C-alpha positions in Angstrom: -12.8 11.3 19.0 -10.4 9.0 20.8 -8.5 7.8 17.6 -5.4 6.8 17.5 -4.3 10.0 17.3 -6.6 11.5 20.1 -9.0 14.5 18.8 -8.7 16.0 22.5 -6.2 18.5 22.9 -6.0 18.1 26.5 -5.0 14.4 26.3 -2.0 15.0 23.7 0.8 14.4 26.2 -1.0 11.4 27.3 -1.8 9.6 24.2 1.0 10.7 21.7 2.5 7.5 22.2 -0.2 5.5 21.0 -0.9 4.4 17.4 -4.0 2.7 15.4 -2.9 -0.4 13.8 -4.6 -1.0 10.7 -4.5 -4.3 8.9 -4.9 -4.5 5.0 -6.2 -7.8 4.4 -6.8 -11.2 6.1 -3.5 -12.3 5.1 -1.6 -9.4 6.0 -1.0 -6.5 8.4 0.1 -3.2 7.3 2.8 -1.4 8.6 1.3 2.1 10.3 2.5 4.7 7.4 4.9 7.1 8.5 3.8 10.7 9.1 6.9 12.3 8.9 6.0 15.1 6.4 2.4 15.7 8.8 4.5 15.5 12.2 6.7 18.4 10.1 3.9 20.7 9.2 2.1 20.1 12.9 5.1 20.8 14.5 5.3 24.2 12.7 1.8 25.0 13.7 2.5 23.8 17.2 5.5 26.1 17.7 3.4 28.9 16.0 1.0 28.3 18.8 3.4 28.4 21.4 5.0 31.6 20.1 1.5 33.5 19.8 0.6 32.5 23.0 3.6 33.1 24.9 3.3 36.2 23.3 -0.3 36.9 24.1 0.6 36.2 27.8 3.7 37.9 27.8 1.6 41.0 26.7 -0.6 40.8 29.4 1.7 40.5 32.1 3.5 43.7 30.8 0.4 45.5 31.0 0.0 44.6 34.3 3.2 45.0 35.5 2.3 48.3 36.7 -0.3 47.8 38.5 1.3 45.3 40.6 3.8 48.1 41.3 1.0 50.1 42.7 -0.7 47.2 44.6 2.9 46.4 46.3 3.2 50.1 47.1 -0.2 49.8 49.1 -2.6 51.4 46.4 -5.9 51.2 47.8 -7.7 51.6 44.6 -6.5 48.4 42.8 -9.2 47.3 40.8 -11.4 44.0 41.7 -11.7 41.3 39.2 -15.6 41.3 37.8 -17.8 38.2 38.3 -18.2 37.5 35.1 -14.7 36.6 34.5 -14.6 34.7 37.6 -17.8 32.8 36.4 -16.1 31.9 32.9 -12.8 30.9 35.2 -15.0 28.6 37.2 -16.6 27.0 34.4 -13.7 26.2 32.7 -12.5 24.5 36.2 -16.0 22.5 36.3 -15.8 21.6 32.5 -12.1 19.9 33.0 -13.7 18.3 36.3 -16.3 16.5 34.0 -14.3 15.6 31.3 -11.4 14.0 33.4 -14.8 12.0 35.2 -16.1 11.3 31.5 -12.5 9.9 30.3 -11.9 7.2 33.7 -15.4 6.0 33.1 -14.9 5.4 29.3 -11.5 4.4 29.6 -12.5 1.4 32.4 -15.5 0.4 30.3 -13.0 0.5 26.9 -10.0 -1.8 28.9 -13.1 -4.2 30.1 -15.0 -4.5 26.7 -12.3 -3.8 24.3 -9.6 -6.3 23.9 -6.2 -4.6 22.5 -6.6 -7.0 20.1 -10.1 -6.2 19.1 -10.4 -5.6 15.2 -13.8 -5.1 13.3 -12.9 -7.1 10.2 -15.1 -7.2 6.9 -14.9 -10.2 4.9 -14.8 -8.9 0.9 -16.5 -10.7 -1.8 -13.2 -10.6 -3.8 -11.5 -12.6 -1.5 -9.7 -11.7 2.1 -10.6 -8.8 4.0 -10.1 -5.6 5.5 -10.1 -4.7 9.3 -9.6 -1.9 11.7 -8.9 -1.9 15.8 -11.6 -1.0 17.6 -9.1 0.5 20.4 -8.6 3.8 20.7 -11.2 4.9 17.6 -14.6 5.8 17.5 -17.0 3.7 15.4 -18.0 6.7 13.0 -13.9 6.7 12.3 -14.0 3.3 12.2 -16.4 2.7 9.6 -15.4 5.7 7.4 -11.7 4.0 6.9 -12.9 0.7 6.4 -15.1 2.3 3.7 -12.3 3.8 2.0 -10.3 1.1 2.2 -12.9 -1.3 0.6 -13.8 1.1 -2.3 -9.5 1.4 -2.9 -9.4 -2.6 -3.0 -12.4 -2.7 -5.4 -11.0 0.2 -7.5 -7.7 -1.5 -8.1 -9.9 -4.6 -9.6 -11.6 -2.4 -11.8 -7.9 -1.1 -13.5 -7.0 -4.9 -13.7 -10.2 -5.1 -16.1 -9.1 -2.3 -18.3 -7.0 -4.9 -20.7 -9.9 -7.4 -20.8 -12.5 -4.5 -21.9 -9.9 -4.2 -24.6 -10.1 -7.8 -26.0 -13.5 -8.5 -25.0 -16.0 -5.5 -24.5 -18.8 -7.5 -23.4 -17.5 -9.7 -20.9 -15.5 -6.8 -19.7 -18.5 -4.9 -19.2 -20.2 -8.2 -17.1 -17.0 -7.8 -14.9 -17.3 -4.6 -13.9 -21.2 -4.8 -13.0 -20.2 -7.6 -10.9 -17.3 -5.4 -9.1 -19.7 -2.9 -8.2 -22.3 -4.8 -7.2 -19.8 -7.0 -5.0 -18.7 -3.7 -3.9 -22.0 -2.5 -2.6 -23.0 -5.6 -0.8 -20.0 -5.5 1.2 -20.5 -1.8 2.5 -23.7 -3.0 3.5 -21.8 -5.8 5.5 -19.8 -3.1 6.8 -22.6 -0.9 7.9 -24.3 -4.1 9.7 -21.4 -4.7 11.5 -20.8 -1.0 12.9 -24.8 -1.0 13.6 -23.9 -4.6 15.5 -21.2 -3.6 17.4 -22.8 -0.2 18.8 -25.2 -2.1 20.4 -23.0 -4.4 21.7 -21.4 -1.1 23.3 -24.5 0.3 24.0 -25.3 -2.8 26.0 -22.6 -2.8 28.7 -22.6 1.1 28.3 -19.5 1.9 26.7 -21.0 4.0 23.8 -23.1 6.2 26.1 -19.6 6.8 28.0 -17.6 7.6 24.8 -21.0 10.4 24.0 -20.3 12.0 27.3 -16.5 12.2 26.6 -16.9 13.5 23.5 -19.8 15.9 25.0 -17.5 17.0 28.0 -14.1 17.7 25.9 -16.3 20.0 23.7 -17.7 21.6 26.9 -14.0 22.2 28.5 -12.8 23.4 25.2 -15.7 25.6 24.5 -15.0 27.3 28.1 -11.4 27.8 27.4 -12.1 29.7 24.5 -14.5 31.8 26.5 -12.0 32.8 29.0 -9.9 34.0 25.9 -13.0 35.4 24.5 -13.5 37.7 27.5 -12.5 41.6 27.4 -10.3 42.5 30.3 -11.4 46.0 31.6 -9.0 46.6 34.3 -5.1 45.6 34.7 -6.1 43.3 37.5 -8.5 41.0 35.3 -5.4 40.6 32.6 -3.3 39.6 35.4 -5.8 36.8 36.9 -6.8 36.0 33.5 -2.7 35.9 32.4 -1.9 33.6 35.5 -5.2 31.2 34.6 -3.6 30.9 31.3 -0.2 30.0 32.1 -1.5 27.3 34.4 -3.7 25.8 32.4 -3.0 26.3 28.6 0.8 25.5 28.5 0.7 22.0 28.0 0.2 20.5 31.3 -3.6 20.3 31.0 -3.6 21.1 27.3 -2.6 23.6 24.6 -4.4 26.7 23.2 -5.7 25.9 19.9 -5.6 28.3 16.9 -9.0 29.7 17.8 -8.1 29.9 21.2 -4.8 32.0 20.0 -7.3 34.2 17.8 -9.8 35.1 20.4 -7.2 35.7 22.8 -5.3 38.4 20.4 -8.8 40.0 19.6 -9.9 40.3 23.2 -6.6 42.8 23.5 -8.1 45.2 20.6 -11.4 47.2 20.8 -14.3 45.8 19.6 -14.9 48.1 16.7 -11.3 46.6 15.5 -13.3 43.1 15.2 -15.9 44.1 14.0 -13.8 45.8 11.0 -12.2 42.8 10.3 -15.3 40.6 10.3 -16.5 43.0 7.9 -13.7 43.1 5.5 -13.8 39.1 5.9 -17.5 38.9 4.8 -16.5 41.6 2.0 -13.2 39.8 0.6 -15.8 36.8 0.5 
């Protein structure tokens, strides 16, 4: 998931300035497309998440205000935090530590075996070729992007045959069939090159390190979501969770994603409300 714009929410601040550079043909390198519209939409979602997460945490903070006042007054009846919540928070810390360690290993191997100029180049039967940078990208993503690029190039060539088909239908059909055959051959070449690159990465441990980084990232995200999902039963638990989320989900270590915000907000409501919402959603579908 380490793409030009990494899929790891935890690393958005670290890799925000990194861009993936594509090259359209062997003769020219395409300028990375502008993404102003996408950035605007993304910012809208980020702002919405920030507002919602701040509201949710504020709700928890308000809820525990009375409890803290009683605690300062020396109220001995202050309830403790359940072992379940403590365990979820500990699991989140452990998952984050695993993720950071996986990043260190994968990054060192990438620096050693993937020069900044490293590209996967696919020569095309119609001339020129397509290439993608191997840095900050996974092979699955590179393969998918190159496959789309190749298909687009051949689609452009097929469109050029429209005029020929009108004046020489048989020749047009033959040329179209030849293009389809060449396209399939180039796509097979792409798969072969991807397989070779994966084997090369595996030989030095890079492929394994990238897989561990992905798995560690998923585990860390699941661990955070589990904390958000937990239904606090005491005001002290609300305080502990709110403090934890303010430290670990406000941009320093990552951001709350949509599913985390949903889980957090639903955790303040009775389980019956969530069950009713699920049934209503299923009924509407």
